[in-house]
C-alpha positions as CSV (number, residue, x, y, z in Angstrom):
1,M,-20.2,-4.0,-13.5
2,G,-17.5,-4.5,-11.0
3,D,-15.8,-2.6,-9.0
4,L,-15.2,1.3,-10.5
5,E,-11.7,2.2,-11.0
6,T,-9.8,5.5,-10.4
7,I,-6.6,5.6,-11.8
8,I,-3.9,8.1,-11.2
9,G,-2.0,8.2,-14.1
10,P,2.1,8.8,-14.8
11,G,1.7,13.0,-15.1
12,V,-0.4,13.4,-12.3
13,K,0.3,15.4,-8.0
14,L,-1.9,14.4,-5.9
15,E,-1.6,16.3,-2.5
16,G,-4.3,15.2,0.7
17,N,-6.7,12.7,1.5
18,F,-8.1,10.5,-0.7
19,S,-10.2,7.2,-0.4
20,G,-12.9,5.3,-2.2
21,E,-15.0,2.7,-2.5
22,G,-14.3,1.0,-5.7
23,N,-10.0,0.1,-6.9
24,I,-7.5,2.9,-6.9
25,V,-4.3,2.6,-9.3
26,I,-1.8,4.8,-9.3
27,K,0.5,5.2,-12.1
28,G,1.5,8.6,-10.9
29,Q,2.8,10.5,-7.6
30,V,0.6,11.1,-4.3
31,K,1.3,12.2,-0.8
32,G,-1.5,12.1,1.8
33,N,-3.5,9.1,2.6
34,L,-5.6,6.7,0.6
35,S,-8.0,4.4,2.4
36,T,-10.0,2.0,-0.5
37,K,-12.9,-0.7,0.9
38,S,-10.8,-2.5,-3.0
39,D,-7.8,-2.8,-4.1
40,L,-5.0,-0.9,-4.5
41,R,-2.3,-1.0,-7.1
42,I,0.4,0.9,-7.4
43,D,2.2,0.6,-10.5
44,E,6.1,1.0,-11.4
45,G,7.2,4.5,-11.5
46,A,4.8,5.9,-9.1
47,S,5.4,7.3,-5.8
48,V,3.0,7.3,-2.6
49,E,3.8,8.9,0.4
50,L,1.4,8.7,3.1
51,K,1.6,11.4,6.0
52,S,-0.7,8.1,8.2
53,D,-1.9,4.7,8.2
54,S,-3.6,3.5,5.4
55,S,-6.1,1.0,3.9
56,A,-6.7,-1.5,1.5
57,R,-8.4,-4.4,0.3
58,N,-5.1,-5.9,-1.4
59,L,-2.3,-4.0,-2.4
60,F,-0.4,-4.7,-5.6
61,L,3.1,-3.2,-5.3
62,A,5.3,-2.6,-7.9
63,G,6.5,0.9,-7.4
64,E,7.7,2.5,-4.1
65,L,5.4,3.5,-1.8
66,R,6.9,5.5,1.8
67,G,4.3,4.9,5.0
68,N,2.4,2.4,7.1
69,I,-0.1,0.5,5.2
70,R,-3.4,-2.6,6.9
71,V,-4.4,-4.8,4.4
72,E,-7.1,-6.8,5.3
73,E,-6.7,-9.3,2.9
74,K,-3.0,-10.1,0.7
75,A,-0.4,-8.0,-0.6
76,I,1.8,-8.6,-3.5
77,L,5.3,-6.9,-3.9
78,A,6.8,-7.2,-6.9
79,T,10.2,-7.2,-8.1
80,S,10.5,-3.7,-8.3
81,A,8.6,-2.2,-5.6
82,Q,9.7,-0.6,-2.3
83,L,7.9,-0.5,0.9
84,L,9.1,1.8,3.7
85,G,7.3,1.8,6.3
86,D,5.1,-0.9,8.1
87,L,2.5,-3.3,6.4
88,A,0.3,-5.1,8.7
89,C,-1.7,-7.7,6.5
90,K,-3.2,-11.2,6.0
91,I,-1.2,-12.7,4.0
92,L,2.8,-11.2,1.9
93,S,4.2,-12.9,-1.3
94,V,7.4,-11.0,-1.8
95,Q,9.2,-11.2,-5.1
96,E,12.7,-11.5,-5.6
97,G,14.9,-8.3,-5.9
98,A,11.2,-6.3,-3.7
99,T,12.9,-3.6,-1.0
100,F,10.8,-4.1,2.0
101,K,12.3,-2.0,5.3
102,G,10.1,-2.1,8.0
103,R,7.8,-4.2,10.7
104,C,5.5,-6.9,9.0
105,A,2.4,-8.2,11.0
106,T,0.6,-11.2,8.6
107,G,-1.9,-13.5,9.7
108,G,-4.4,-10.8,11.1
109,E,-2.4,-9.3,13.2
110,K,-2.3,-5.4,13.8
111,L,1.1,-3.8,14.4
112,S,1.0,-2.0,17.4
113,P,3.5,-0.3,20.1
114,E,3.5,-3.1,22.3
115,T,4.5,-5.5,19.6
116,S,7.8,-4.0,18.5
117,E,9.0,-4.0,22.0
118,E,8.2,-7.1,22.6
119,E,10.1,-8.8,19.4
């Protein structure tokens, strides 16, 4: 049957902690914490404001994401993406036109306060 999907529609505003086992597709607005063992997709026009570190297996970002996120595998920032926060992932793909303001650790390394002081 594949991974189950949770879709937060364009007219939906969700506030609080959200965790799941399947894919999460966000088309609306979310404020809080997000975590899934599967994929997280934030579509163009959607906005997510993370209150603390969040996680997903893969990330496809075409909308706006504010906050820190740990991605187990691959993070893709589309042309319309706006990431304002720190990102840790194994593989990062940034398309021309995407905005990224924050720190990034790739290749399986984790961001830590010690890492930023050494740079």
